[in-house]
DSSP file (Angstrom, degrees, kcal/mol; ACC not computed):
  #  RESIDUE AA STRUCTURE BP1 BP2  ACC     N-H-->O    O-->H-N    N-H-->O    O-->H-N    TCO  KAPPA ALPHA  PHI   PSI    X-CA   Y-CA   Z-CA
    1    1 A Q              0   0    0      0, 0.0    26,-1.4     0, 0.0     2,-0.4   0.000 360.0 360.0 360.0 127.3  -24.7  -13.2  -46.9
    2    2 A V  E     -A   26   0A   0     24,-0.2     2,-0.4    25,-0.1    24,-0.2  -0.958 360.0-170.8-123.3 139.2  -22.8  -13.6  -43.6
    3    3 A R  E     -A   25   0A   0     22,-3.0    22,-2.8    -2,-0.4     2,-0.5  -0.996   6.6-164.3-132.9 131.1  -20.6  -11.1  -42.0
    4    4 A L  E     -A   24   0A   0     -2,-0.4   104,-0.6   102,-0.4     2,-0.5  -0.964   9.5-167.8-112.0 127.4  -18.3  -11.6  -39.0
    5    5 A V  E     -A   23   0A   0     18,-2.2    18,-1.9    -2,-0.5     2,-0.3  -0.963   2.0-166.1-121.5 119.4  -17.0   -8.4  -37.3
    6    6 A E  E     +A   22   0A   0     -2,-0.5     2,-0.3    16,-0.2    16,-0.2  -0.695  11.2 170.2 -99.2 154.4  -14.2   -8.6  -34.8
    7    7 A S  E     +A   21   0A   0     14,-2.0    14,-2.7    -2,-0.3   103,-0.1  -0.975  42.0  66.1-152.7 163.1  -13.2   -5.8  -32.4
    8    8 A G        +     0   0    0     -2,-0.3    11,-0.4     1,-0.3    14,-0.0   0.383  60.5 133.0 107.4  -2.9  -10.9   -5.3  -29.4
    9    9 A G        +     0   0    0     12,-0.1     2,-0.3     9,-0.1    -1,-0.3  -0.170  23.1 115.4 -71.6 173.2   -7.4   -5.8  -30.8
   10   10 A G  E     -d  112   0B   0    101,-1.0   103,-2.9   100,-0.1     2,-0.5  -0.986  62.0 -47.5 160.1-165.3   -4.6   -3.4  -30.1
   11   11 A L  E     +d  113   0B   0     -2,-0.3     2,-0.3   101,-0.2   103,-0.2  -0.872  52.3 167.6-104.7 131.6   -1.2   -2.9  -28.6
   12   12 A V  E     -d  114   0B   0    101,-2.6   103,-2.1    -2,-0.5     3,-0.1  -0.981  33.7-111.2-142.0 152.6   -0.5   -4.1  -25.0
   13   13 A Q    >   -     0   0    0     -2,-0.3     3,-2.3   101,-0.2    72,-0.2  -0.458  51.9 -80.5 -78.8 155.2    2.5   -4.6  -22.8
   14   14 A P  T 3  S+     0   0    0      0, 0.0    72,-0.2     0, 0.0    -1,-0.1  -0.285 121.4  28.0 -54.1 137.9    3.6   -8.1  -21.8
   15   15 A G  T 3  S+     0   0    0     70,-3.3    69,-0.6     1,-0.3    71,-0.1   0.286 100.4 117.4  89.9  -9.7    1.6   -9.4  -19.0
   16   16 A G    <   -     0   0    0     -3,-2.3    69,-2.3    69,-0.2     2,-0.3  -0.096  56.8-122.2 -83.6-175.4   -1.4   -7.3  -20.0
   17   17 A S        -     0   0    0     66,-0.2     2,-0.3    67,-0.2    66,-0.2  -0.927  20.6-179.6-131.3 152.0   -4.9   -8.2  -21.1
   18   18 A L  E     - B   0  82A   0     64,-2.1    64,-3.3    -2,-0.3     2,-0.5  -0.978  15.4-147.4-143.1 153.7   -7.2   -7.7  -24.1
   19   19 A R  E     - B   0  81A   0    -11,-0.4     2,-0.3    -2,-0.3    62,-0.2  -0.980  12.2-159.7-125.7 119.7  -10.7   -8.9  -24.9
   20   20 A L  E     - B   0  80A   0     60,-2.8    60,-2.4    -2,-0.5     2,-0.3  -0.756   6.6-164.0 -96.2 144.0  -11.7   -9.6  -28.4
   21   21 A S  E     -AB   7  79A   0    -14,-2.7   -14,-2.0    -2,-0.3     2,-0.4  -0.933   5.5-172.5-125.1 150.8  -15.3   -9.7  -29.5
   22   22 A C  E     -AB   6  78A   0     56,-1.6    56,-2.2    -2,-0.3     2,-0.4  -0.982   2.8-172.6-145.0 131.6  -16.9  -11.1  -32.6
   23   23 A A  E     -AB   5  77A   0    -18,-1.9   -18,-2.2    -2,-0.4     2,-0.4  -0.991   9.8-155.3-125.7 128.9  -20.5  -10.8  -33.8
   24   24 A A  E     +A    4   0A   0     52,-2.7     2,-0.3    -2,-0.4   -20,-0.2  -0.859  18.2 174.5-102.7 134.9  -21.8  -12.8  -36.8
   25   25 A S  E     +A    3   0A   0    -22,-2.8   -22,-3.0    -2,-0.4     2,-0.4  -0.927  26.9  63.0-134.9 160.4  -24.7  -11.4  -38.8
   26   26 A G  E    S-A    2   0A   0     -2,-0.3   -24,-0.2   -24,-0.2    -2,-0.0  -0.945  92.5 -19.2 131.3-149.8  -26.6  -12.4  -41.9
   27   27 A S  S    S+     0   0    0    -26,-1.4     2,-0.5    -2,-0.4   -25,-0.1   0.474 103.2  85.1 -84.4  -4.6  -28.7  -15.2  -43.3
   28   28 A I        -     0   0    0    -27,-0.2     3,-0.1     1,-0.1    -2,-0.0  -0.873  59.3-159.6-105.3 127.7  -27.7  -18.0  -40.9
   29   29 A S  S    S+     0   0    0     -2,-0.5     2,-0.3     1,-0.2    -1,-0.1   0.800  73.0  12.6 -78.6 -28.6  -29.6  -18.2  -37.6
   30   30 A Y        -     0   0    0     45,-0.1     2,-0.5    46,-0.0    70,-0.3  -0.975  59.5-147.6-153.5 133.6  -27.1  -20.2  -35.6
   31   31 A F        -     0   0    0     -2,-0.3    68,-0.2     1,-0.1    45,-0.1  -0.898   9.3-153.5-102.1 125.2  -23.5  -21.3  -35.9
   32   32 A Y  S    S+     0   0    0     66,-0.9    21,-3.7    -2,-0.5     2,-0.4   0.871  82.2  29.0 -65.7 -38.1  -22.8  -24.7  -34.4
   33   33 A V  E     +FE  52  98B   0     65,-1.8    65,-3.3    19,-0.2     2,-0.3  -0.980  65.0 178.0-126.6 135.1  -19.1  -23.9  -33.8
   34   34 A M  E     +FE  51  97B   0     17,-2.0    17,-3.0    -2,-0.4     2,-0.3  -0.982  20.4 133.7-131.3 149.6  -17.5  -20.5  -33.1
   35   35 A G  E     -FE  50  96B   0     61,-2.1    61,-2.5    -2,-0.3     2,-0.4  -0.929  41.8 -96.3-169.6-168.8  -13.9  -19.9  -32.4
   36   36 A W  E     -FE  49  95B   0     13,-3.1    12,-3.0    -2,-0.3    13,-1.7  -0.994  22.1-178.6-137.3 137.5  -10.7  -18.0  -33.0
   37   37 A Y  E     -FE  47  94B   0     57,-2.6    57,-3.0    -2,-0.4     2,-0.3  -0.833  10.9-159.0-121.3 165.6   -7.6  -18.6  -35.1
   38   38 A R  E     -FE  46  93B   0      8,-2.4     8,-3.0    -2,-0.3     2,-0.4  -0.991   8.1-159.5-144.6 155.5   -4.4  -16.5  -35.3
   39   39 A Q  E     - E   0  92B   0     53,-2.0    53,-2.3    -2,-0.3     6,-0.2  -0.950   9.0-161.3-138.5 116.6   -1.6  -15.9  -37.7
   40   40 A A    >   -     0   0    0      4,-0.4     3,-2.2    -2,-0.4    51,-0.2  -0.569  44.5 -76.1 -89.3 158.0    1.7  -14.5  -36.7
   41   41 A P  T 3  S+     0   0    0      0, 0.0    -1,-0.1     0, 0.0     3,-0.1  -0.309 118.2   4.8 -56.2 129.1    4.2  -13.0  -39.3
   42   42 A G  T 3  S+     0   0    0      1,-0.2     2,-0.3    -3,-0.1    -2,-0.0   0.533 114.0 101.1  75.9   6.5    5.9  -15.8  -41.2
   43   43 A K  S <  S-     0   0    0     -3,-2.2    -1,-0.2     1,-0.0     2,-0.1  -0.804  75.6-100.3-122.1 163.1    3.9  -18.5  -39.5
   44   44 A Q        -     0   0    0     -2,-0.3    -4,-0.4     1,-0.1     2,-0.1  -0.434  46.9 -94.5 -76.7 154.4    0.9  -20.7  -40.4
   45   45 A R        -     0   0    0     -6,-0.2     2,-0.3    -2,-0.1    -6,-0.2  -0.469  49.8-166.4 -66.0 138.8   -2.5  -19.8  -39.2
   46   46 A E  E     -F   38   0B   0     -8,-3.0    -8,-2.4    -2,-0.1     2,-0.2  -0.954  24.0-106.0-134.2 150.9   -3.3  -21.8  -36.0
   47   47 A L  E     +F   37   0B   0     -2,-0.3   -10,-0.3   -10,-0.2     3,-0.1  -0.535  31.5 175.2 -71.7 134.9   -6.3  -22.6  -33.9
   48   48 A V  E     -     0   0B   0    -12,-3.0    12,-2.3     1,-0.4     2,-0.3   0.789  63.8 -19.8-103.1 -51.1   -6.5  -20.7  -30.6
   49   49 A A  E     -FG  36  59B   0    -13,-1.7   -13,-3.1    10,-0.2    -1,-0.4  -0.988  55.0-171.2-158.8 149.3   -9.9  -21.7  -29.2
   50   50 A R  E     -FG  35  58B   0      8,-1.8     8,-2.6    -2,-0.3     2,-0.5  -0.997   8.6-155.8-146.8 147.2  -13.2  -23.2  -30.4
   51   51 A I  E     -FG  34  57B   0    -17,-3.0   -17,-2.0    -2,-0.3     2,-0.6  -0.988   8.4-152.8-125.4 125.3  -16.6  -23.8  -28.8
   52   52 A V  E >   -F   33   0B   0      4,-0.6     3,-2.3    -2,-0.5   -19,-0.2  -0.871  64.9 -45.5 -98.4 120.7  -18.9  -26.5  -30.0
   53   53 A G  T 3  S-     0   0    0    -21,-3.7   -19,-0.1    -2,-0.6   -22,-0.1  -0.375 116.9 -32.5  60.0-130.4  -22.6  -25.6  -29.4
   54   54 A N  T 3  S+     0   0    0     -2,-0.1    -1,-0.3   -21,-0.0     3,-0.1   0.068 111.3 116.4-106.1  22.2  -22.9  -24.3  -25.8
   55   55 A G  S <  S-     0   0    0     -3,-2.3     2,-0.1     1,-0.2    -2,-0.0   0.006  74.4 -68.3 -79.7-172.2  -20.1  -26.5  -24.5
   56   56 A E        -     0   0    0      1,-0.1    -4,-0.6    -5,-0.1     2,-0.2  -0.415  54.7-105.9 -75.6 153.8  -16.8  -25.7  -23.0
   57   57 A A  E     -G   51   0B   0     12,-0.3     2,-0.4    -6,-0.2    -6,-0.2  -0.521  23.4-142.6 -78.8 147.7  -14.1  -24.2  -25.1
   58   58 A N  E     -G   50   0B   0     -8,-2.6    -8,-1.8    -2,-0.2     2,-0.3  -0.901  22.8-159.6-106.4 143.5  -11.1  -26.1  -26.3
   59   59 A Y  E     -G   49   0B   0     -2,-0.4   -10,-0.2   -10,-0.2     2,-0.1  -0.869  22.8-106.4-126.3 153.4   -7.7  -24.3  -26.4
   60   60 A A    >>  -     0   0    0    -12,-2.3     3,-1.7    -2,-0.3     4,-1.1  -0.490  38.9-117.5 -66.0 146.9   -4.3  -24.6  -28.0
   61   61 A D  T 34 S+     0   0    0      1,-0.3     3,-0.4     2,-0.2    -1,-0.1   0.842 111.8  63.6 -56.9 -33.5   -1.7  -25.7  -25.5
   62   62 A S  T 34 S+     0   0    0      1,-0.2    -1,-0.3     3,-0.0   -14,-0.1   0.676 112.5  33.1 -68.8 -16.8    0.1  -22.4  -25.9
   63   63 A V  T X> S+     0   0    0     -3,-1.7     4,-2.3   -15,-0.2     3,-2.2   0.471  83.3 128.4-118.6  -4.6   -2.8  -20.4  -24.5
   64   64 A K  T 3< S+     0   0    0     -4,-1.1     4,-0.1    -3,-0.4    -6,-0.0  -0.247  80.3  14.3 -55.5 141.0   -4.3  -22.7  -22.0
   65   65 A S  T 34 S+     0   0    0      2,-0.4    -1,-0.3     1,-0.1     3,-0.1   0.275 126.2  61.3  74.0  -6.5   -4.8  -21.1  -18.5
   66   66 A R  T <4 S+     0   0    0     -3,-2.2    17,-2.1     1,-0.2     2,-0.3   0.700  98.2  51.5-112.1 -33.8   -4.2  -17.6  -20.1
   67   67 A F  E  <  -C   82   0A   0     -4,-2.3     2,-0.4    15,-0.2    -2,-0.4  -0.816  59.4-168.5-109.6 146.3   -7.1  -17.3  -22.6
   68   68 A T  E     -C   81   0A   0     13,-2.6    13,-3.4    -2,-0.3     2,-0.4  -0.989   2.9-166.8-134.5 126.1  -10.8  -17.8  -22.1
   69   69 A S  E     +C   80   0A   0     -2,-0.4     2,-0.3    11,-0.2   -12,-0.3  -0.928  12.6 170.6-114.0 137.1  -13.3  -18.0  -24.9
   70   70 A T  E     -C   79   0A   0      9,-1.3     9,-3.0    -2,-0.4     2,-0.4  -0.966  32.1-121.1-139.8 154.9  -17.1  -17.8  -24.3
   71   71 A R  E     -C   78   0A   0     -2,-0.3     7,-0.3     7,-0.2     4,-0.1  -0.806  37.1-123.1 -94.4 140.8  -20.2  -17.5  -26.4
   72   72 A G        -     0   0    0      5,-1.5     5,-0.3    -2,-0.4     4,-0.2  -0.256  16.4-113.4 -80.4 167.8  -22.3  -14.5  -25.6
   73   73 A N  S    S+     0   0    0      2,-0.1     2,-0.3     3,-0.1    -1,-0.1   0.842 101.3  81.0 -66.5 -33.5  -25.9  -14.3  -24.6
   74   74 A A  S >  S-     0   0    0      1,-0.1     3,-0.9     2,-0.0    -2,-0.2  -0.570 102.1 -98.7 -71.8 137.1  -26.6  -12.6  -27.9
   75   75 A K  T 3  S+     0   0    0     -2,-0.3   -51,-0.2     1,-0.2    -1,-0.1  -0.251 100.7  11.6 -60.4 140.0  -26.9  -15.2  -30.6
   76   76 A N  T 3  S+     0   0    0      1,-0.2   -52,-2.7    -4,-0.2     2,-0.4   0.853  94.3 126.1  62.4  39.0  -23.8  -15.8  -32.8
   77   77 A T  E <   -B   23   0A   0     -3,-0.9    -5,-1.5    -5,-0.3     2,-0.3  -0.946  33.2-178.1-121.3 150.4  -21.4  -13.8  -30.6
   78   78 A V  E     -BC  22  71A   0    -56,-2.2   -56,-1.6    -2,-0.4     2,-0.3  -0.996   6.9-159.0-147.0 147.8  -18.1  -15.1  -29.2
   79   79 A Y  E     -BC  21  70A   0     -9,-3.0    -9,-1.3    -2,-0.3     2,-0.4  -0.885   7.9-157.0-127.0 155.2  -15.4  -13.5  -27.0
   80   80 A L  E     -BC  20  69A   0    -60,-2.4   -60,-2.8    -2,-0.3     2,-0.6  -0.904   7.7-163.7-134.9 107.1  -11.8  -14.2  -26.3
   81   81 A Q  E     -BC  19  68A   0    -13,-3.4   -13,-2.6    -2,-0.4     2,-0.6  -0.813  11.0-165.6 -89.3 120.6  -10.4  -12.9  -23.0
   82   82 A M  E     +BC  18  67A   0    -64,-3.3   -64,-2.1    -2,-0.6     2,-0.3  -0.933  11.4 173.6-115.4 115.2   -6.6  -12.9  -23.2
   83   83 A D        +     0   0    0    -17,-2.1   -66,-0.2    -2,-0.6   -67,-0.2  -0.744  59.5  23.3-115.2 163.4   -4.6  -12.5  -20.0
   84   84 A S  S    S-     0   0    0    -69,-0.6    -1,-0.2    -2,-0.3   -67,-0.2   0.905  85.0-160.2  49.2  48.1   -0.9  -12.7  -19.2
   85   85 A L        -     0   0    0    -69,-2.3   -70,-3.3    -3,-0.2   -69,-0.2  -0.263   7.6-158.7 -65.2 145.3   -0.1  -11.8  -22.8
   86   86 A K    >   -     0   0    0    -72,-0.2     3,-2.3   -71,-0.1     4,-0.3  -0.834  31.9-109.6-120.1 157.2    3.3  -12.6  -24.2
   87   87 A P  G >  S+     0   0    0      0, 0.0     3,-1.8     0, 0.0    27,-0.3   0.847 117.8  63.2 -55.2 -32.6    5.2  -11.2  -27.2
   88   88 A E  G 3  S+     0   0    0      1,-0.3   -48,-0.0   -48,-0.0    -3,-0.0   0.556  88.9  69.5 -72.7  -5.1    4.7  -14.5  -28.9
   89   89 A D  G <  S+     0   0    0     -3,-2.3    -1,-0.3    25,-0.1     2,-0.2   0.540  70.5 120.3 -83.2  -7.2    0.9  -13.9  -28.8
   90   90 A T    <   +     0   0    0     -3,-1.8     2,-0.3    -4,-0.3    23,-0.2  -0.400  41.4 107.9 -60.5 124.8    1.4  -11.1  -31.4
   91   91 A A  E    S- H   0 112B   0     21,-2.0    21,-2.7    -2,-0.2     2,-0.6  -0.971  75.3 -80.9-177.3 170.5   -0.7  -12.0  -34.4
   92   92 A V  E     -EH  39 111B   0    -53,-2.3   -53,-2.0    -2,-0.3     2,-0.5  -0.875  47.7-147.2 -89.2 127.1   -3.7  -11.2  -36.4
   93   93 A Y  E     -EH  38 110B   0     17,-3.0    17,-2.1    -2,-0.6     2,-0.4  -0.839  11.9-162.4-103.1 131.5   -6.7  -12.9  -34.7
   94   94 A Y  E     -E   37   0B   0    -57,-3.0   -57,-2.6    -2,-0.5     2,-0.3  -0.928  10.9-141.9-117.5 134.6   -9.6  -14.2  -36.8
   95   95 A C  E     -E   36   0B   0     -2,-0.4    12,-2.3   -59,-0.2     2,-0.3  -0.717  21.7-164.9 -86.5 142.8  -13.1  -15.1  -35.6
   96   96 A T  E     -EI  35 106B   0    -61,-2.5   -61,-2.1    -2,-0.3     2,-0.4  -0.961  12.1-169.1-129.8 150.7  -14.7  -18.1  -37.3
   97   97 A A  E     -EI  34 105B   0      8,-2.0     8,-3.1    -2,-0.3     2,-0.4  -0.984   9.3-163.5-139.5 126.3  -18.2  -19.4  -37.4
   98   98 A T  E     -EI  33 104B   0    -65,-3.3   -65,-1.8    -2,-0.4   -66,-0.9  -0.916   9.7-139.4-119.2 135.3  -19.1  -22.9  -38.7
   99   99 A T    >   -     0   0    0      4,-2.5     3,-1.9    -2,-0.4   -68,-0.1  -0.285  34.0 -99.1 -84.0 171.8  -22.5  -24.2  -39.8
  100  100 A Y  T 3  S+     0   0    0    -70,-0.3    -1,-0.1     1,-0.3   -69,-0.1   0.809 125.0  55.5 -60.5 -30.3  -24.0  -27.6  -39.1
  101  101 A N  T 3  S-     0   0    0      2,-0.1    -1,-0.3     1,-0.0    -2,-0.0   0.161 123.5-105.9 -92.8  20.9  -23.0  -28.7  -42.6
  102  102 A N    <   +     0   0    0     -3,-1.9     2,-0.5     1,-0.2    -2,-0.1   0.772  69.3 145.4  71.0  30.8  -19.4  -27.7  -41.8
  103  103 A Y        -     0   0    0      2,-0.0    -4,-2.5     0, 0.0     2,-0.5  -0.891  35.1-150.7 -99.4 131.5  -19.0  -24.5  -43.8
  104  104 A T  E     -I   98   0B   0     -2,-0.5     2,-0.3    -6,-0.2    -6,-0.2  -0.872   8.1-161.5-110.0 129.9  -16.8  -22.0  -42.0
  105  105 A F  E     -I   97   0B   0     -8,-3.1    -8,-2.0    -2,-0.5     2,-0.4  -0.795  12.4-149.9-102.2 150.1  -17.0  -18.3  -42.3
  106  106 A W  E     -I   96   0B   0     -2,-0.3  -102,-0.4   -10,-0.2   -10,-0.2  -0.915   6.4-132.8-122.8 145.7  -14.1  -16.0  -41.4
  107  107 A G        -     0   0    0    -12,-2.3  -102,-0.1    -2,-0.4     3,-0.1  -0.286  34.4-104.3 -81.0 178.6  -13.8  -12.5  -40.1
  108  108 A Q        -     0   0    0   -104,-0.6   -14,-0.1     1,-0.1  -103,-0.1   0.625  62.8-114.5 -83.1 -13.1  -11.5   -9.9  -41.5
  109  109 A G        -     0   0    0    -14,-0.1     2,-0.4     1,-0.1   -15,-0.2   0.142  18.5-129.4  95.7 148.4   -9.0  -10.2  -38.6
  110  110 A T  E     - H   0  93B   0    -17,-2.1   -17,-3.0  -103,-0.1     2,-0.3  -1.000  23.3-119.7-136.3 136.3   -7.9   -7.9  -35.8
  111  111 A Q  E     - H   0  92B   0     -2,-0.4  -101,-1.0   -19,-0.2     2,-0.5  -0.562  23.6-172.2 -81.1 131.7   -4.3   -7.2  -34.9
  112  112 A V  E     -dH  10  91B   0    -21,-2.7   -21,-2.0    -2,-0.3     2,-0.5  -0.992   6.3-176.0-119.8 123.1   -3.0   -8.0  -31.5
  113  113 A S  E     -d   11   0B   0   -103,-2.9  -101,-2.6    -2,-0.5     2,-0.6  -0.979   9.3-167.5-124.1 128.3    0.5   -6.7  -30.7
  114  114 A V  E     +d   12   0B   0     -2,-0.5     2,-0.3   -27,-0.3  -101,-0.2  -0.945  32.8 131.6-117.7 111.5    2.3   -7.5  -27.4
  115  115 A S              0   0    0   -103,-2.1    -2,-0.1    -2,-0.6   -29,-0.0  -0.994 360.0 360.0-159.1 148.1    5.4   -5.4  -26.9
  116  116 A S              0   0    0     -2,-0.3  -103,-0.1  -103,-0.2    -1,-0.1   0.429 360.0 360.0 -92.5 360.0    7.1   -3.2  -24.3
């Protein structure tokens, strides 16, 4: 049994910042890949950022230079620092964790709303 719990979503004004956190717990000791997806109303779910192992994060073009994702010192944690937020960043953000045999677990999602 694996559980991913996200936190840190909310309402912020354009230009503001939010930090999302995700902690994975359960029967798997290490997830090879951890990352973030988002889904805006009426749109398909899209990749925001992913980290393979302890490497650098890869980002969607739409968030490069504004978002930073890192893996925490605690095992199986991942963060998403979101700066210079725009209304088009409004979406439900999902944490993902992928095993070495390529099975992906999903969190329940956290709402991020950017509006004045």
